[in-house]
C-alpha positions, 0 to 999 in steps of 0.5 A: 700588864706592864707599861711597855704593853700599853705603850706598844698598844698606843703605838699600833693605834697611832700607826693605824690612825696615820694610815687612815689619815693617808687614805683620807688624803688620797680620797680628798685629792681625787674627789676634788679632781672629780668636780673639774672632770664633771664640769669638763664632761657636762657638754657631752654627757647628761647627768645620768649617762655620766654617772652610769659610765663612771660606775660601769668603769669603776665596777669593772676595775673593782670587780677585777681587783676583788677577783684577783685578791679572792675577796669573795662575796660579803656576808648576808648581814652586809647586803642591806647596808651595801645596797642602800649606800650603793643606791644612795651614794653611788647612784643618787649622789652622782646623778644629782651632783652631775646635774647640779654642776650643769647649773653652778660652778665647781666652787659653789658645788663643792661648797653646797656638797660640804653641807654633807659632812655636817649632816654626817657628823650629826647622824653619826653622833645620833645613830652610830653613838659616836658622840659630838666631841667639842673639837670636832664640832668646832672644827666643822664650824670653822671649816664650813665658814671657810667653805662658805667663803670659797663658794661665795668667792667663786659663785659669779656674784650670786648668779648661781642657779637655785635649781643647781643649789637644790640639786647639790643639797640633795646630793649632800643629803644622799652622800651623808645618809650613804656614809652613815649606812656604810659605817656599820656595814664595814663591821661585816664586810671588807672595804673592798667588798663594800666599795665593789658591790656598792658601785655595782648597786649604783650602776644597776640603779642608773641602768635607765640611762644606758640608752642615753650613754650609748648614744652620747658616747658615739658622738662625744670626742675621745677626750670627754670619754676619757674623762669618764674613764678617769672618773671611774678609775680614780675618784670612784674605784680608788677614792671610794676604796680608800674612803671605806678603808679610812672610815672603818678605822675612825669615826664618820664625823672625823672623816666628814670633817676631813673632806672640808679640804676639798673646796681648797683643792677645787680652787687650785685645780680650777685655776690649773685646768680651767684657767680660773685665778683665785682671789684673796677671798678664795684663798682666805676661805681655803685657809679656814677650811684647812684650819677647821680640818686641823682642829677637828683632828686634834686630841687632848694630851695623852688621848688616843683614838682606838679604831674598832679593828685594833681592839678586837684581840685585847683582853683584861686591863688592855681592853679597859685602857683602850675602851676608856681612851676611845670613850674620851675621844668620842666625847 
């Protein structure tokens, strides 16, 4: 094996990591916008009705795309993970978050939900054998400190409802477990299949709220109904697909740390759409969040992370170099 082969191998891995990071960026922006849309819809739709409406829209869009691309059905091995992550992440998470945001503001909700990536990294390191890289853990600590600052600066002087905080904590737990269950599923099915059938599973789990949704849609203003359509198309159909794409090409821990940028964007969007002007403490917390994300994604000199999909066709010495590099990245 020549040096050029190794250099070309590293270059392809770098491009794959860049695409994963771009996909994660799309996810983060759209998920941040969902906190604002949920608050805007809370006056007209109950938590379960809002989740069901969002998932029905997402399921229609994703199913149409899957059919157009002839994606087919996932293999039998993928169904347990799809159903479990769909019910937990698409179903339980969305209902709990919608309910929680009826009691706490968007900044506090984004803070509490960002406990999820910590649980995600711990579960991923333990159950998925991703390890506990020091830079990842350090970055998460910095980002969580920033998220705490952001949440406290927007929490209305400590008046957040305990019920709302507990609901957001439950949402964070459902989110973390759902992601950890999704990661091994992506070895058997494509990101589009996992996202489409996960959304369908979540919609089925939310069917008990169908009567409430029909009743509330008939009374709600068109602007509130359009918020549901937006939530279904962008923060769900598009953002969950880009998330699945990214998490299939990197570790659960790194992806979880990337979502710490969400509170920063929630601050900006709250100011832009809800008229909330962030103070210096909020901005400081946002800066800490971004610094933590940067630290978590740092690699040592000459260190290259190798996604699983990029290693499948390599043999001999190339595979040994890739495996050694991946092992260093994992801790």
